[in-house]
N, C-alpha and C positions, 0 to 999 in steps of 0.2 A: 502495501498500499503505500508506505514511504517514497520508495522510485516513482509508481505511480505520480504521486502528488509533483516529487521532484520534478520530473518531467514537464507538466500541465504548468507549472509554474517560469520553467524556463521557456516556455511556450506563450507565456503571458508576457513577460520582461522584456521579450524586442531585441533587437538588435544591441551589442554592447555599444556605450560609450567609448569616445578617444581618452576620454581622463576622466576618472570618477572625482575627481576635485571640482572642475568644470563640466557639468553634464552638458549634453548638447541639446535636451529636449526641454522643452518648458518646462513641463510637467515635472520631468525631473529634479529642477531646479526647486521646485516649490515643495517638493515630498522632503529634498535635503532640510530645505529651511524646517518647514513641521518636525522633522527629526532633532533638528538642535533646538527647537523652542521645547519639545517634551523633555529633551535632556535639562534643559538650564533654567525654566520657571521655577521658581521656588514653592512647596507647600501649602507657605502661607497663605500664598497669591491662589491657590488653587481652592482655599479654605478646608483643607482633609486636615483630620488628625488623626495622631495614634488611637488603634483600638485594638482588643482583645485579640480578635483575629487577625489584624496588620499593624504590628506597635512597630517595624522598622520602615516597610517598605510598600510605598502605594501606587508604585508603577513598574513593572519590569519591560525593557527594551531589549530586543534579541537580533541582534546584526549578525546575517546568515549568508556566506559568499556562493553564490550558485555555479561561478567558476572562478576562473581570471579575473573578468569584466565586470559582472554581473553581480549586486549586493541586494539582500532583501531584507527590510525590518520590519518587524514584527511589534507590535506593543501592545499591551493591557493595563488595564489600569483599575483600580479599586471603585471606581467610579460604575465600572460597565464598559466603560467605551473602550475601542481598537479598531488596529487599522494596519494596512499592510504598505509598504514603501519600498520602491525601489530609486537605481541609481537611472534608470531608464524611466520611458512615460508610461509606465502601468503603476497602480495603486489603487488600494481599496480604504477610503476614509469613511468614518462613521458609524461603525457597526454598533453604536449604545444603542442604536432604535431595534435592535434584536433582542430578544429573552435569551435566546440561547448564543448567542455572541455574549452579552455582558456575563452571564454566569462563567462561561468560559474564562473570560478575561479574568473573573474575581480570583477563580481556582488558578490560575498562573501567578496572581500576586502572592496567595495567601501560599503556595508550595515556596515562591522564594524568599519567606519569612526565615524558614533553615538555613539559609544559604548568608544572608548577611554577613553575621559575624567575621567568615573568614572571606567574604571580597575586598577587596583593595580600596580606600576610598580615590579617587581620580576628580581631574578638574579639566582634561580634555577629553573627545569625545571621539578618538579616530576612529575608521571601519577595519577589523581584524584584515589578517593575510587570508588568501584563501582557505589557507588549512584550516584554520581557527575560525568558531565561533565564538563571538561575545555575546555576555548578558548584561546588559547595567539594568542595578539595582535602584529606581531611583527612591529616595526613602525621605524621611522627614527632616534627616541631621545631613543633607548631601547626597550624591551619586557614589555611588560603588561598582566594582564592574569584579566578573567572574569569565573565565576561558575554558573553552574544552577546544579539543581539538573533532573538527566536524566529523570525520571517517568514525569515531568512535561515539560521539551522540547520533548518528545516523544507525549504526548499531546496537544502539541500545548499550553497549555495555560502560559508557562514561559515566561517574557519578551525577553527572549534571542532567543525565538523560533525561530524568522526570522532568524537567524544567522543556527541555527539547519535544519532548511528548507531548506536554500540554501545549506549546506552542504550535504543533502540528495540526492538535486536535483545533485552536484558535483559526489556524489557517482556513481549515476543511470547513468552519463552520460561518467566517468571513465569505469564504469564495459561496456557500449555499444563500447567504444572506444576499447577492449581489445579484443586480438585475441581469439577466444575460442579452 
């Protein structure tokens, strides 16, 4: 199933951009700006507070390289919002309007709580090299990052595979909620 999902996302991502730092597509630039906004907006501006189910993290963002040129960014928030961004022209924005997307987004955030302490605090948010996947844990006290090699995530053998699998579930729900 995962390999089918990867092929489908690759077919939607479109042609590679020449330079990931300067996307050729206008939509890709907008998607990059949305990613940056998610990573840099303080939780107090979002009016989010720690709770028993989410004491550390309110949003999780996964940067997942599809190949040497194409990056997929997926995020889920405690509010239930979720989106997919790419460095090409494809994206799905605003999954919050669908109950199944909201529940899946919250599930990702709840699972991320257990990785917060081991995540490294960061103040810059680069994309990973193609062999790695980054998970940015956006918390009430700043942003932290954990990383995993993409192959072991896809095989389900990495200890962060639970997050990777929950993001795959979120991607599937976002795709089902998107009008054809």
